[in-house]
Each structure stands twice: as structure tokens, then as C-alpha cells.
Gaussian input, Z-matrix of N, CA and C with variables (Angstrom, degrees):
# hf/3-21g

backbone

0 1
 N
 C     1     B1
 C     2     B2     1     A1
 N     3     B3     2     A2     1     D1
 C     4     B4     3     A3     2     D2
 C     5     B5     4     A4     3     D3
 N     6     B6     5     A5     4     D4
 C     7     B7     6     A6     5     D5
 C     8     B8     7     A7     6     D6
 N     9     B9     8     A8     7     D7
 C    10    B10     9     A9     8     D8
 C    11    B11    10    A10     9     D9
 N    12    B12    11    A11    10    D10
 C    13    B13    12    A12    11    D11
 C    14    B14    13    A13    12    D12
 N    15    B15    14    A14    13    D13
 C    16    B16    15    A15    14    D14
 C    17    B17    16    A16    15    D15
 N    18    B18    17    A17    16    D16
 C    19    B19    18    A18    17    D17
 C    20    B20    19    A19    18    D18
 N    21    B21    20    A20    19    D19
 C    22    B22    21    A21    20    D20
 C    23    B23    22    A22    21    D21
 N    24    B24    23    A23    22    D22
 C    25    B25    24    A24    23    D23
 C    26    B26    25    A25    24    D24
 N    27    B27    26    A26    25    D25
 C    28    B28    27    A27    26    D26
 C    29    B29    28    A28    27    D27
 N    30    B30    29    A29    28    D28
 C    31    B31    30    A30    29    D29
 C    32    B32    31    A31    30    D30
 N    33    B33    32    A32    31    D31
 C    34    B34    33    A33    32    D32
 C    35    B35    34    A34    33    D33
 N    36    B36    35    A35    34    D34
 C    37    B37    36    A36    35    D35
 C    38    B38    37    A37    36    D36
 N    39    B39    38    A38    37    D37
 C    40    B40    39    A39    38    D38
 C    41    B41    40    A40    39    D39
 N    42    B42    41    A41    40    D40
 C    43    B43    42    A42    41    D41
 C    44    B44    43    A43    42    D42
 N    45    B45    44    A44    43    D43
 C    46    B46    45    A45    44    D44
 C    47    B47    46    A46    45    D45
 N    48    B48    47    A47    46    D46
 C    49    B49    48    A48    47    D47
 C    50    B50    49    A49    48    D48
 N    51    B51    50    A50    49    D49
 C    52    B52    51    A51    50    D50
 C    53    B53    52    A52    51    D51
 N    54    B54    53    A53    52    D52
 C    55    B55    54    A54    53    D53
 C    56    B56    55    A55    54    D54
 N    57    B57    56    A56    55    D55
 C    58    B58    57    A57    56    D56
 C    59    B59    58    A58    57    D57
 N    60    B60    59    A59    58    D58
 C    61    B61    60    A60    59    D59
 C    62    B62    61    A61    60    D60
 N    63    B63    62    A62    61    D61
 C    64    B64    63    A63    62    D62
 C    65    B65    64    A64    63    D63
 N    66    B66    65    A65    64    D64
 C    67    B67    66    A66    65    D65
 C    68    B68    67    A67    66    D66
 N    69    B69    68    A68    67    D67
 C    70    B70    69    A69    68    D68
 C    71    B71    70    A70    69    D69
 N    72    B72    71    A71    70    D70
 C    73    B73    72    A72    71    D71
 C    74    B74    73    A73    72    D72
 N    75    B75    74    A74    73    D73
 C    76    B76    75    A75    74    D74
 C    77    B77    76    A76    75    D75
 N    78    B78    77    A77    76    D76
 C    79    B79    78    A78    77    D77
 C    80    B80    79    A79    78    D78
 N    81    B81    80    A80    79    D79
 C    82    B82    81    A81    80    D80
 C    83    B83    82    A82    81    D81
 N    84    B84    83    A83    82    D82
 C    85    B85    84    A84    83    D83
 C    86    B86    85    A85    84    D84
 N    87    B87    86    A86    85    D85
 C    88    B88    87    A87    86    D86
 C    89    B89    88    A88    87    D87
 N    90    B90    89    A89    88    D88
 C    91    B91    90    A90    89    D89
 C    92    B92    91    A91    90    D90
 N    93    B93    92    A92    91    D91
 C    94    B94    93    A93    92    D92
 C    95    B95    94    A94    93    D93
 N    96    B96    95    A95    94    D94
 C    97    B97    96    A96    95    D95
 C    98    B98    97    A97    96    D96
 N    99    B99    98    A98    97    D97
 C   100   B100    99    A99    98    D98
 C   101   B101   100   A100    99    D99
 N   102   B102   101   A101   100   D100
 C   103   B103   102   A102   101   D101
 C   104   B104   103   A103   102   D102
 N   105   B105   104   A104   103   D103
 C   106   B106   105   A105   104   D104
 C   107   B107   106   A106   105   D105
 N   108   B108   107   A107   106   D106
 C   109   B109   108   A108   107   D107
 C   110   B110   109   A109   108   D108
 N   111   B111   110   A110   109   D109
 C   112   B112   111   A111   110   D110
 C   113   B113   112   A112   111   D111
 N   114   B114   113   A113   112   D112
 C   115   B115   114   A114   113   D113
 C   116   B116   115   A115   114   D114
 N   117   B117   116   A116   115   D115
 C   118   B118   117   A117   116   D116
 C   119   B119   118   A118   117   D117
 N   120   B120   119   A119   118   D118
 C   121   B121   120   A120   119   D119
 C   122   B122   121   A121   120   D120
 N   123   B123   122   A122   121   D121
 C   124   B124   123   A123   122   D122
 C   125   B125   124   A124   123   D123
 N   126   B126   125   A125   124   D124
 C   127   B127   126   A126   125   D125
 C   128   B128   127   A127   126   D126
 N   129   B129   128   A128   127   D127
 C   130   B130   129   A129   128   D128
 C   131   B131   130   A130   129   D129
 N   132   B132   131   A131   130   D130
 C   133   B133   132   A132   131   D131
 C   134   B134   133   A133   132   D132
 N   135   B135   134   A134   133   D133
 C   136   B136   135   A135   134   D134
 C   137   B137   136   A136   135   D135
 N   138   B138   137   A137   136   D136
 C   139   B139   138   A138   137   D137
 C   140   B140   139   A139   138   D138
 N   141   B141   140   A140   139   D139
 C   142   B142   141   A141   140   D140
 C   143   B143   142   A142   141   D141
 N   144   B144   143   A143   142   D142
 C   145   B145   144   A144   143   D143
 C   146   B146   145   A145   144   D144
 N   147   B147   146   A146   145   D145
 C   148   B148   147   A147   146   D146
 C   149   B149   148   A148   147   D147
 N   150   B150   149   A149   148   D148
 C   151   B151   150   A150   149   D149
 C   152   B152   151   A151   150   D150
 N   153   B153   152   A152   151   D151
 C   154   B154   153   A153   152   D152
 C   155   B155   154   A154   153   D153
 N   156   B156   155   A155   154   D154
 C   157   B157   156   A156   155   D155
 C   158   B158   157   A157   156   D156
 N   159   B159   158   A158   157   D157
 C   160   B160   159   A159   158   D158
 C   161   B161   160   A160   159   D159
 N   162   B162   161   A161   160   D160
 C   163   B163   162   A162   161   D161
 C   164   B164   163   A163   162   D162
 N   165   B165   164   A164   163   D163
 C   166   B166   165   A165   164   D164
 C   167   B167   166   A166   165   D165
 N   168   B168   167   A167   166   D166
 C   169   B169   168   A168   167   D167
 C   170   B170   169   A169   168   D168
 N   171   B171   170   A170   169   D169
 C   172   B172   171   A171   170   D170
 C   173   B173   172   A172   171   D171
 N   174   B174   173   A173   172   D172
 C   175   B175   174   A174   173   D173
 C   176   B176   175   A175   174   D174
 N   177   B177   176   A176   175   D175
 C   178   B178   177   A177   176   D176
 C   179   B179   178   A178   177   D177
 N   180   B180   179   A179   178   D178
 C   181   B181   180   A180   179   D179
 C   182   B182   181   A181   180   D180
 N   183   B183   182   A182   181   D181
 C   184   B184   183   A183   182   D182
 C   185   B185   184   A184   183   D183
 N   186   B186   185   A185   184   D184
 C   187   B187   186   A186   185   D185
 C   188   B188   187   A187   186   D186
 N   189   B189   188   A188   187   D187
 C   190   B190   189   A189   188   D188
 C   191   B191   190   A190   189   D189
 N   192   B192   191   A191   190   D190
 C   193   B193   192   A192   191   D191
 C   194   B194   193   A193   192   D192
 N   195   B195   194   A194   193   D193
 C   196   B196   195   A195   194   D194
 C   197   B197   196   A196   195   D195
 N   198   B198   197   A197   196   D196
 C   199   B199   198   A198   197   D197
 C   200   B200   199   A199   198   D198
 N   201   B201   200   A200   199   D199
 C   202   B202   201   A201   200   D200
 C   203   B203   202   A202   201   D201
 N   204   B204   203   A203   202   D202
 C   205   B205   204   A204   203   D203
 C   206   B206   205   A205   204   D204
 N   207   B207   206   A206   205   D205
 C   208   B208   207   A207   206   D206
 C   209   B209   208   A208   207   D207
 N   210   B210   209   A209   208   D208
 C   211   B211   210   A210   209   D209
 C   212   B212   211   A211   210   D210
 N   213   B213   212   A212   211   D211
 C   214   B214   213   A213   212   D212
 C   215   B215   214   A214   213   D213
 N   216   B216   215   A215   214   D214
 C   217   B217   216   A216   215   D215
 C   218   B218   217   A217   216   D216
 N   219   B219   218   A218   217   D217
 C   220   B220   219   A219   218   D218
 C   221   B221   220   A220   219   D219
 N   222   B222   221   A221   220   D220
 C   223   B223   222   A222   221   D221
 C   224   B224   223   A223   222   D222
 N   225   B225   224   A224   223   D223
 C   226   B226   225   A225   224   D224
 C   227   B227   226   A226   225   D225
 N   228   B228   227   A227   226   D226
 C   229   B229   228   A228   227   D227
 C   230   B230   229   A229   228   D228
 N   231   B231   230   A230   229   D229
 C   232   B232   231   A231   230   D230
 C   233   B233   232   A232   231   D231
 N   234   B234   233   A233   232   D232
 C   235   B235   234   A234   233   D233
 C   236   B236   235   A235   234   D234
 N   237   B237   236   A236   235   D235
 C   238   B238   237   A237   236   D236
 C   239   B239   238   A238   237   D237
 N   240   B240   239   A239   238   D238
 C   241   B241   240   A240   239   D239
 C   242   B242   241   A241   240   D240
 N   243   B243   242   A242   241   D241
 C   244   B244   243   A243   242   D242
 C   245   B245   244   A244   243   D243
 N   246   B246   245   A245   244   D244
 C   247   B247   246   A246   245   D245
 C   248   B248   247   A247   246   D246
 N   249   B249   248   A248   247   D247
 C   250   B250   249   A249   248   D248
 C   251   B251   250   A250   249   D249
 N   252   B252   251   A251   250   D250
 C   253   B253   252   A252   251   D251
 C   254   B254   253   A253   252   D252

   B1=1.4319
   B2=1.6314
   B3=1.1971
   B4=1.5631
   B5=1.5310
   B6=1.2951
   B7=1.4274
   B8=1.5858
   B9=1.3207
   B10=1.3333
   B11=1.5535
   B12=1.3423
   B13=1.3771
   B14=1.5182
   B15=1.3736
   B16=1.5043
   B17=1.5567
   B18=1.2432
   B19=1.4885
   B20=1.5042
   B21=1.3253
   B22=1.4967
   B23=1.5066
   B24=1.3045
   B25=1.5009
   B26=1.5235
   B27=1.2963
   B28=1.4515
   B29=1.6417
   B30=1.3293
   B31=1.3821
   B32=1.4193
   B33=1.2955
   B34=1.3672
   B35=1.4302
   B36=1.4065
   B37=1.3196
   B38=1.5686
   B39=1.4085
   B40=1.4846
   B41=1.4672
   B42=1.3526
   B43=1.4246
   B44=1.4990
   B45=1.3578
   B46=1.5344
   B47=1.4729
   B48=1.4148
   B49=1.3674
   B50=1.5779
   B51=1.3469
   B52=1.5197
   B53=1.5464
   B54=1.3100
   B55=1.4891
   B56=1.5212
   B57=1.2473
   B58=1.5153
   B59=1.5763
   B60=1.3510
   B61=1.4747
   B62=1.5188
   B63=1.2679
   B64=1.5596
   B65=1.6129
   B66=1.3866
   B67=1.5638
   B68=1.2896
   B69=1.5438
   B70=1.4676
   B71=1.5280
   B72=1.3141
   B73=1.4724
   B74=1.6278
   B75=1.2685
   B76=1.4244
   B77=1.5928
   B78=1.4135
   B79=1.3637
   B80=1.5331
   B81=1.3535
   B82=1.4374
   B83=1.4425
   B84=1.3356
   B85=1.5141
   B86=1.5228
   B87=1.3963
   B88=1.4472
   B89=1.4781
   B90=1.2891
   B91=1.5308
   B92=1.4547
   B93=1.2033
   B94=1.4381
   B95=1.5339
   B96=1.3822
   B97=1.4577
   B98=1.4168
   B99=1.4380
   B100=1.4713
   B101=1.5599
   B102=1.3241
   B103=1.5382
   B104=1.5212
   B105=1.2803
   B106=1.5308
   B107=1.5271
   B108=1.2357
   B109=1.5049
   B110=1.4978
   B111=1.3443
   B112=1.5027
   B113=1.6111
   B114=1.2996
   B115=1.4688
   B116=1.4704
   B117=1.4291
   B118=1.4616
   B119=1.5091
   B120=1.3005
   B121=1.4324
   B122=1.5816
   B123=1.3084
   B124=1.4632
   B125=1.5468
   B126=1.2491
   B127=1.5063
   B128=1.4826
   B129=1.3733
   B130=1.4987
   B131=1.4888
   B132=1.4492
   B133=1.4346
   B134=1.5472
   B135=1.3133
   B136=1.4756
   B137=1.4689
   B138=1.3099
   B139=1.4105
   B140=1.5375
   B141=1.2279
   B142=1.4610
   B143=1.5466
   B144=1.3280
   B145=1.4628
   B146=1.4349
   B147=1.3112
   B148=1.4380
   B149=1.5417
   B150=1.3793
   B151=1.4898
   B152=1.5687
   B153=1.2947
   B154=1.4739
   B155=1.5874
   B156=1.2607
   B157=1.4610
   B158=1.5080
   B159=1.3090
   B160=1.5298
   B161=1.4330
   B162=1.2843
   B163=1.5263
   B164=1.4474
   B165=1.2657
   B166=1.4039
   B167=1.5536
   B168=1.3062
   B169=1.4705
   B170=1.6192
   B171=1.3798
   B172=1.3697
   B173=1.5470
   B174=1.3170
   B175=1.4993
   B176=1.5735
   B177=1.2234
   B178=1.4497
   B179=1.6445
   B180=1.1683
   B181=1.4464
   B182=1.5088
   B183=1.2955
   B184=1.3956
   B185=1.5030
   B186=1.3902
   B187=1.3876
   B188=1.6328
   B189=1.3893
   B190=1.3690
   B191=1.6478
   B192=1.3061
   B193=1.3229
   B194=1.5663
   B195=1.2902
   B196=1.5244
   B197=1.5222
   B198=1.2559
   B199=1.4526
   B200=1.5385
   B201=1.2920
   B202=1.4632
   B203=1.6270
   B204=1.3157
   B205=1.4921
   B206=1.4057
   B207=1.3292
   B208=1.4671
   B209=1.4496
   B210=1.3106
   B211=1.5887
   B212=1.3726
   B213=1.2955
   B214=1.5386
   B215=1.4912
   B216=1.2820
   B217=1.3610
   B218=1.5476
   B219=1.3024
   B220=1.4607
   B221=1.4799
   B222=1.3090
   B223=1.3376
   B224=1.6153
   B225=1.2486
   B226=1.5061
   B227=1.5571
   B228=1.2638
   B229=1.5324
   B230=1.5870
   B231=1.3417
   B232=1.3623
   B233=1.5848
   B234=1.2646
   B235=1.3573
   B236=1.5893
   B237=1.2704
   B238=1.4538
   B239=1.5374
   B240=1.3795
   B241=1.4603
   B242=1.5611
   B243=1.3513
   B244=1.4560
   B245=1.5368
   B246=1.3857
   B247=1.5295
   B248=1.4373
   B249=1.3639
   B250=1.5070
   B251=1.4847
   B252=1.3222
   B253=1.4309
   B254=1.5364
   A1=107.74
   A2=115.84
   A3=117.67
   A4=106.20
   A5=115.02
   A6=120.40
   A7=111.51
   A8=115.49
   A9=120.04
   A10=117.47
   A11=125.13
   A12=121.62
   A13=108.31
   A14=113.37
   A15=120.08
   A16=107.60
   A17=116.40
   A18=124.31
   A19=106.47
   A20=122.28
   A21=130.20
   A22=109.12
   A23=113.04
   A24=119.91
   A25=104.48
   A26=119.18
   A27=124.30
   A28=105.13
   A29=118.01
   A30=123.36
   A31=108.10
   A32=124.06
   A33=134.29
   A34=118.70
   A35=115.31
   A36=128.37
   A37=110.51
   A38=117.85
   A39=116.79
   A40=111.72
   A41=115.93
   A42=125.70
   A43=113.00
   A44=117.04
   A45=120.26
   A46=108.53
   A47=118.11
   A48=123.49
   A49=112.99
   A50=111.27
   A51=111.98
   A52=117.07
   A53=112.79
   A54=117.06
   A55=109.05
   A56=122.24
   A57=126.72
   A58=109.24
   A59=113.66
   A60=118.29
   A61=108.82
   A62=117.50
   A63=120.84
   A64=102.03
   A65=112.85
   A66=114.87
   A67=116.78
   A68=115.44
   A69=117.35
   A70=109.59
   A71=118.49
   A72=123.20
   A73=113.20
   A74=116.56
   A75=116.85
   A76=112.70
   A77=117.21
   A78=114.68
   A79=104.10
   A80=115.84
   A81=122.84
   A82=109.04
   A83=116.38
   A84=119.61
   A85=108.34
   A86=114.40
   A87=116.72
   A88=118.85
   A89=122.38
   A90=118.34
   A91=110.94
   A92=124.42
   A93=131.51
   A94=109.48
   A95=114.64
   A96=119.20
   A97=118.44
   A98=109.97
   A99=120.75
   A100=109.75
   A101=117.53
   A102=119.32
   A103=107.72
   A104=122.16
   A105=124.17
   A106=105.11
   A107=115.07
   A108=115.20
   A109=115.07
   A110=118.78
   A111=123.83
   A112=112.54
   A113=114.56
   A114=112.96
   A115=116.31
   A116=119.19
   A117=123.29
   A118=107.09
   A119=129.21
   A120=124.54
   A121=110.52
   A122=114.65
   A123=116.20
   A124=116.65
   A125=115.26
   A126=126.63
   A127=112.17
   A128=113.01
   A129=123.06
   A130=102.90
   A131=113.09
   A132=121.96
   A133=104.00
   A134=121.54
   A135=122.94
   A136=114.86
   A137=117.75
   A138=124.15
   A139=109.97
   A140=123.34
   A141=127.07
   A142=108.15
   A143=119.10
   A144=120.73
   A145=114.89
   A146=116.79
   A147=124.23
   A148=114.61
   A149=111.13
   A150=115.31
   A151=113.40
   A152=112.43
   A153=117.93
   A154=113.32
   A155=112.82
   A156=124.01
   A157=113.33
   A158=117.00
   A159=119.20
   A160=111.58
   A161=118.10
   A162=115.71
   A163=117.06
   A164=118.48
   A165=127.51
   A166=105.92
   A167=121.28
   A168=122.11
   A169=108.42
   A170=116.88
   A171=117.98
   A172=108.99
   A173=121.22
   A174=121.95
   A175=99.31
   A176=131.16
   A177=128.49
   A178=105.71
   A179=117.56
   A180=120.69
   A181=121.02
   A182=116.20
   A183=124.77
   A184=106.35
   A185=121.33
   A186=124.98
   A187=105.60
   A188=116.25
   A189=114.40
   A190=114.16
   A191=114.88
   A192=122.68
   A193=115.07
   A194=113.28
   A195=116.43
   A196=109.69
   A197=124.51
   A198=125.69
   A199=108.25
   A200=119.06
   A201=126.80
   A202=107.60
   A203=119.17
   A204=118.31
   A205=115.82
   A206=114.86
   A207=124.55
   A208=117.08
   A209=114.06
   A210=118.08
   A211=113.33
   A212=119.70
   A213=120.11
   A214=112.74
   A215=122.59
   A216=123.65
   A217=115.43
   A218=118.57
   A219=129.69
   A220=111.33
   A221=119.06
   A222=125.07
   A223=114.51
   A224=113.31
   A225=126.21
   A226=109.39
   A227=111.30
   A228=118.26
   A229=111.77
   A230=119.28
   A231=122.57
   A232=106.43
   A233=124.67
   A234=129.30
   A235=105.19
   A236=117.26
   A237=122.20
   A238=111.28
   A239=116.19
   A240=117.65
   A241=111.35
   A242=115.50
   A243=118.71
   A244=109.40
   A245=111.85
   A246=106.63
   A247=113.62
   A248=120.01
   A249=120.38
   A250=110.90
   A251=121.85
   A252=117.68
   A253=110.77
   D1=136.11
   D2=-176.92
   D3=-99.73
   D4=134.75
   D5=-179.88
   D6=-123.96
   D7=132.95
   D8=176.21
   D9=-62.42
   D10=146.02
   D11=179.35
   D12=-65.22
   D13=147.82
   D14=175.92
   D15=-66.09
   D16=141.60
   D17=-178.17
   D18=-102.39
   D19=121.04
   D20=-174.60
   D21=-127.22
   D22=127.53
   D23=174.25
   D24=-90.76
   D25=132.69
   D26=-170.34
   D27=-134.00
   D28=133.87
   D29=171.88
   D30=-54.77
   D31=142.85
   D32=179.01
   D33=-54.91
   D34=-40.64
   D35=-174.27
   D36=-69.78
   D37=-17.03
   D38=-173.31
   D39=-95.65
   D40=69.39
   D41=-173.61
   D42=-60.23
   D43=-43.88
   D44=-177.92
   D45=-64.41
   D46=-47.74
   D47=-179.13
   D48=-61.46
   D49=-46.03
   D50=171.39
   D51=-54.28
   D52=-44.76
   D53=-178.83
   D54=-64.57
   D55=-43.25
   D56=-175.05
   D57=-66.72
   D58=-38.90
   D59=-179.12
   D60=-70.68
   D61=-33.35
   D62=-174.49
   D63=-74.75
   D64=-41.00
   D65=177.36
   D66=-56.81
   D67=-32.19
   D68=-173.30
   D69=-94.74
   D70=10.29
   D71=172.15
   D72=97.65
   D73=7.44
   D74=175.22
   D75=-76.79
   D76=148.37
   D77=175.46
   D78=-95.96
   D79=124.32
   D80=-172.37
   D81=-105.52
   D82=126.13
   D83=172.98
   D84=-117.54
   D85=150.45
   D86=171.93
   D87=-60.94
   D88=122.37
   D89=175.73
   D90=-53.97
   D91=-46.84
   D92=-175.02
   D93=-57.78
   D94=-43.84
   D95=174.19
   D96=-81.08
   D97=-28.73
   D98=-170.60
   D99=-84.44
   D100=-3.16
   D101=179.95
   D102=-54.31
   D103=-34.00
   D104=-176.33
   D105=-77.52
   D106=-27.69
   D107=179.81
   D108=-102.86
   D109=13.48
   D110=-174.15
   D111=-53.40
   D112=-38.20
   D113=176.95
   D114=-58.94
   D115=-20.40
   D116=-174.76
   D117=-98.05
   D118=10.93
   D119=-179.59
   D120=-105.12
   D121=149.70
   D122=178.42
   D123=-84.40
   D124=-20.81
   D125=174.84
   D126=-151.48
   D127=169.35
   D128=177.28
   D129=-140.64
   D130=134.11
   D131=-178.51
   D132=-119.58
   D133=117.62
   D134=176.40
   D135=-119.61
   D136=166.72
   D137=-176.66
   D138=-112.13
   D139=177.53
   D140=172.97
   D141=-59.81
   D142=-32.85
   D143=176.81
   D144=-60.56
   D145=-30.94
   D146=-175.70
   D147=-110.73
   D148=19.30
   D149=-176.43
   D150=-55.43
   D151=-31.41
   D152=-178.19
   D153=-61.12
   D154=-15.74
   D155=178.68
   D156=-86.83
   D157=-12.06
   D158=-171.92
   D159=-57.88
   D160=-48.93
   D161=179.64
   D162=-64.73
   D163=-23.65
   D164=-163.40
   D165=-85.06
   D166=-48.84
   D167=-166.04
   D168=-66.05
   D169=-44.71
   D170=-172.80
   D171=-65.09
   D172=-27.37
   D173=-178.70
   D174=-82.35
   D175=-32.35
   D176=-174.50
   D177=-79.30
   D178=-35.24
   D179=-172.05
   D180=-104.80
   D181=-29.91
   D182=-173.93
   D183=72.20
   D184=6.30
   D185=-173.58
   D186=-96.25
   D187=157.68
   D188=175.91
   D189=-69.64
   D190=146.56
   D191=175.44
   D192=-111.39
   D193=113.03
   D194=-174.79
   D195=-98.64
   D196=130.80
   D197=178.05
   D198=-97.38
   D199=112.98
   D200=-168.20
   D201=-88.52
   D202=-6.63
   D203=179.97
   D204=-49.98
   D205=124.88
   D206=-179.24
   D207=65.44
   D208=21.91
   D209=179.11
   D210=-110.15
   D211=160.78
   D212=170.58
   D213=-86.80
   D214=157.28
   D215=-179.75
   D216=-57.22
   D217=-33.83
   D218=175.82
   D219=-63.30
   D220=-41.90
   D221=179.89
   D222=-69.12
   D223=-35.01
   D224=173.00
   D225=-65.24
   D226=-51.78
   D227=177.22
   D228=-59.55
   D229=-43.13
   D230=-179.43
   D231=-68.29
   D232=-38.49
   D233=-177.43
   D234=-68.16
   D235=-48.59
   D236=-177.21
   D237=-61.92
   D238=-35.99
   D239=179.42
   D240=-72.01
   D241=-30.38
   D242=177.82
   D243=-68.57
   D244=-42.18
   D245=-171.94
   D246=-89.44
   D247=-1.88
   D248=174.24
   D249=-101.79
   D250=10.75
   D251=179.16
   D252=-71.72

């Protein structure tokens, strides 16, 4: 059975996380650009710079919002995989 890649909106400043997610097969969209498309994402990854958005994305998307502040890319990937099961 073929499954589409999970679509994740990621804050622009999270370059290492963006790169790792793309490497692992996730479709990554810019959070700043993707705000209009937020209802179409499976998850949202934000940084401390965009923490004021934390309460807004989950209401707009129904998708999990992951705060990447102070975390390694691998930790965010693990958390994302756990939440998207």
C-alpha cells in the first residue's frame, strides 16, 4: 500500500530540522508561507522565535504542534514520528 509523505509546516529558522525531515521523506513547507495552507498539514514545528504562534496553529489545523526550542533535530524527528502514528 502506497502512502503519501506527511506534510509538516516548519519555521524557516529551523534549517537542520527542515533538512532532516526532508531527508527522512517528509514534505516540508515554510510555516510563514504555509499559514494559508495550515489546515492541510499533518504537524507544525515551531521555534522560540515563533512561540507566539503555538496556540494558534493547533486550533487552525487540528494537527500537533511541536516546540523545537532547545532540542536536537533527532529529538524533534522522534517526537514527530510518535505523534503522527
